[in-house]
C-alpha positions as CSV (number, residue, x, y, z in Angstrom):
1,M,1.0,-26.3,-2.0
2,I,4.3,-27.0,-3.0
3,L,6.7,-24.0,-3.4
4,P,8.0,-23.9,-7.0
5,I,11.5,-23.7,-5.8
6,L,11.4,-27.4,-4.7
7,T,12.7,-30.0,-7.0
8,I,13.4,-33.8,-6.8
9,A,16.8,-35.0,-7.6
10,P,19.4,-37.5,-7.0
11,S,20.5,-37.8,-3.5
12,P,24.0,-39.0,-2.6
13,S,23.6,-42.6,-1.5
14,R,20.0,-42.2,-0.9
15,G,18.2,-42.5,-4.2
16,R,16.2,-39.6,-4.6
17,G,15.4,-36.4,-2.3
18,V,13.9,-33.1,-2.4
19,F,16.2,-30.0,-3.0
20,T,15.7,-26.3,-3.2
21,T,17.0,-24.4,-6.0
22,E,16.9,-20.8,-4.1
23,R,17.7,-19.9,-0.3
24,I,14.8,-20.5,2.1
25,A,14.5,-18.8,5.5
26,S,13.9,-20.8,8.8
27,G,10.2,-20.9,9.6
28,T,8.9,-21.1,6.0
29,V,6.1,-23.5,5.3
30,I,7.6,-25.1,2.0
31,E,4.8,-27.8,1.5
32,I,1.2,-28.7,2.3
33,A,0.0,-31.9,0.8
34,P,-2.9,-34.2,1.3
35,V,-2.4,-37.7,2.3
36,I,-4.1,-41.0,1.6
37,V,-4.8,-42.7,4.7
38,V,-5.5,-46.4,5.4
39,D,-6.7,-48.2,8.4
40,N,-4.4,-50.7,10.4
41,I,-5.5,-53.9,8.5
42,Q,-4.7,-52.3,5.0
43,R,-1.4,-50.8,6.7
44,T,-0.4,-54.3,7.4
45,K,-0.7,-55.1,3.4
46,W,1.4,-51.8,2.5
47,E,4.0,-52.9,4.8
48,E,4.4,-55.9,2.5
49,T,5.4,-53.8,-0.4
50,L,7.7,-51.2,-1.4
51,L,5.2,-48.5,0.0
52,Y,6.6,-49.7,3.5
53,D,9.5,-47.1,3.1
54,Y,7.5,-44.4,2.2
55,I,4.6,-44.3,4.9
56,F,4.1,-42.3,7.7
57,E,2.2,-43.8,11.1
58,W,-1.0,-41.9,11.1
59,G,-3.6,-41.0,14.0
60,E,-3.3,-40.4,17.8
61,D,-2.8,-44.2,18.2
62,H,-0.5,-44.5,15.4
63,K,-2.3,-47.6,14.2
64,S,-3.1,-46.1,10.6
65,A,-0.8,-45.0,7.8
66,A,-0.6,-42.5,5.4
67,I,1.1,-41.9,2.2
68,G,1.9,-38.3,1.4
69,L,1.3,-36.8,-2.0
70,G,3.2,-34.1,-3.5
71,Y,6.8,-34.6,-2.3
72,I,6.2,-35.4,1.2
73,S,7.3,-39.1,0.8
74,I,10.5,-38.3,-0.8
75,Y,12.2,-36.0,1.9
76,N,15.1,-38.0,3.4
77,H,15.8,-38.7,7.0
78,A,18.3,-37.0,9.2
79,I,18.9,-37.1,13.0
80,D,19.7,-33.4,12.6
81,P,17.2,-32.2,10.0
82,N,16.5,-28.9,8.3
83,C,13.0,-29.2,8.2
84,R,10.1,-30.5,10.2
85,Y,6.6,-32.3,9.3
86,D,3.4,-31.5,11.0
87,M,0.3,-33.7,10.6
88,D,-3.4,-32.5,10.5
89,Y,-5.3,-35.7,11.2
90,E,-8.8,-33.9,10.8
91,A,-7.8,-32.3,7.4
92,E,-5.8,-35.3,6.4
93,T,-2.9,-33.3,5.5
94,M,0.9,-32.8,6.2
95,S,3.0,-29.6,6.1
96,I,6.7,-29.2,5.9
97,T,8.3,-26.3,7.5
98,T,12.1,-25.4,7.3
99,I,13.7,-25.1,10.9
100,K,16.9,-23.6,9.9
101,D,18.1,-21.5,7.1
102,I,18.4,-23.6,3.7
103,K,21.2,-22.6,1.3
104,K,20.5,-22.7,-2.5
105,G,21.1,-26.1,-4.0
106,E,20.6,-28.0,-0.4
107,E,18.7,-31.2,0.3
108,L,16.0,-30.7,2.6
109,F,15.8,-33.4,5.4
110,L,13.1,-34.6,8.1
111,N,13.8,-36.6,11.1
112,Y,11.4,-39.5,10.6
113,N,11.3,-40.3,14.2
114,A,8.4,-38.9,16.6
115,E,9.2,-35.9,18.8
116,G,10.9,-36.9,21.9
117,A,12.7,-39.9,20.0
118,E,14.7,-38.0,17.5
119,E,17.9,-39.8,18.3
120,K,16.2,-43.5,18.1
121,P,17.5,-45.4,14.9
122,V,14.8,-45.6,12.3
123,W,13.7,-49.1,10.7
124,F,16.2,-49.1,7.6
125,E,19.2,-47.9,10.2
126,L,18.5,-51.3,12.0
127,H,18.9,-53.5,8.8
């Protein structure tokens, strides 16, 4: 499920991003998408490719990885995001929920860091 008011468009200095064409209230689930999960051995192969920039750590031990289908892997990172992601390991899905009111035309952001490490630099900020 992807709300039809979401769109992928150019993001200033970030390549592509997810934007909304209408106002969205805080607390709205805007996407629920399946993921493709790989084990830690396959993950190391993904990490040697462009896919590395689009994977999420997966599973309770964070050793596996997942690629989100739908728009999941296109949301850009922000330390102070306007959305959050939740993982359902059993159903192999991820959901995106707004955590702030979103204005029409605004880009939607996630904090890629795990809960409790929100301020930690992410891998691409270290290079």
